C-alpha positions in Angstrom: 87.6 -2.2 57.3 89.7 0.2 55.2 87.5 -0.4 52.2 84.4 0.6 54.2 86.2 3.7 55.5 87.4 4.6 52.0 83.9 4.2 50.6 82.4 6.4 53.4 85.1 9.1 53.0 84.6 9.2 49.2 80.8 9.4 49.6 81.0 12.1 52.2 83.6 14.1 50.3 81.3 16.6 48.6 78.3 16.5 50.9 77.1 18.8 53.6 76.1 17.6 57.0 73.2 15.3 57.0 69.9 16.2 58.7 69.6 12.9 60.5 69.8 12.7 64.3 73.0 10.6 64.2 76.0 12.2 62.4 79.1 10.6 61.4 82.3 11.6 63.2 83.8 12.3 59.8 81.3 15.0 59.2 81.7 16.8 62.6 85.4 16.4 63.3 87.8 17.7 60.6 90.8 16.4 62.5 89.5 12.9 62.6 88.6 13.2 58.9 92.1 14.4 58.1 93.6 11.5 60.1 91.4 9.1 58.4 92.4 10.3 55.0 96.1 10.1 56.0 95.6 6.6 57.4 93.8 5.6 54.2 96.6 7.0 52.0 99.2 5.1 54.1 97.3 1.9 53.8 96.9 2.3 50.0 100.6 3.1 49.7 101.5 0.0 51.7 99.2 -2.1 49.4 100.8 -0.6 46.3 104.3 -1.5 47.6 103.2 -5.1 48.4 101.7 -5.5 44.9 104.8 -4.1 43.2 107.1 -6.3 45.3 105.0 -9.3 44.4 105.2 -8.4 40.7 108.9 -7.6 40.8 109.9 -10.8 42.6 107.4 -13.1 40.9 109.9 -14.6 38.4 113.5 -13.5 38.6 114.5 -15.6 35.6 112.1 -13.8 33.4 114.1 -11.4 31.3 111.4 -10.2 28.9 111.9 -6.6 30.1 115.3 -6.5 28.4 113.7 -7.3 25.1 110.9 -4.7 25.7 113.4 -2.0 26.6 115.5 -2.8 23.5 112.4 -2.6 21.3 111.6 0.8 22.8 115.1 2.1 22.0 114.7 0.8 18.4 111.4 2.6 18.0 112.9 5.9 18.8 112.6 6.3 22.6 115.7 8.0 24.0 117.8 6.4 26.8 117.3 8.8 29.7 120.6 7.7 31.3 122.8 8.3 28.3 125.5 11.0 28.7 123.9 13.2 25.9 120.5 13.2 27.6 122.0 13.9 31.0 124.0 16.8 29.6 120.9 18.2 28.0 119.0 17.9 31.3 121.7 19.6 33.4 122.1 22.5 30.9 118.3 23.1 30.8 117.8 26.6 32.4 114.1 25.8 33.3 115.1 22.6 35.1 117.9 24.4 37.0 115.5 27.2 37.9 112.9 24.6 39.2 115.7 23.2 41.4 116.5 26.6 42.7 120.0 26.8 41.2 
């Protein structure tokens, strides 16, 4: 059902009203269209969370990610949680301005 709705919303996104006798409620009612987009976004978000949870909990004994992170650090990627990087972030005037501080 949501896939049909998603397809219809994406097809009607850039179109003007059709000249046929029967019109879609999505074309004539902006409130319904907005609610449908919101419902579709919530549904997609829920599906993303389910997929992520399934992936994250698929094999708790698998520790390949530790090796991958260590390889990234060896190749020159900086640890974002190191004290030096955090100090640089909190002393960055653009970052503080963006936060409103």
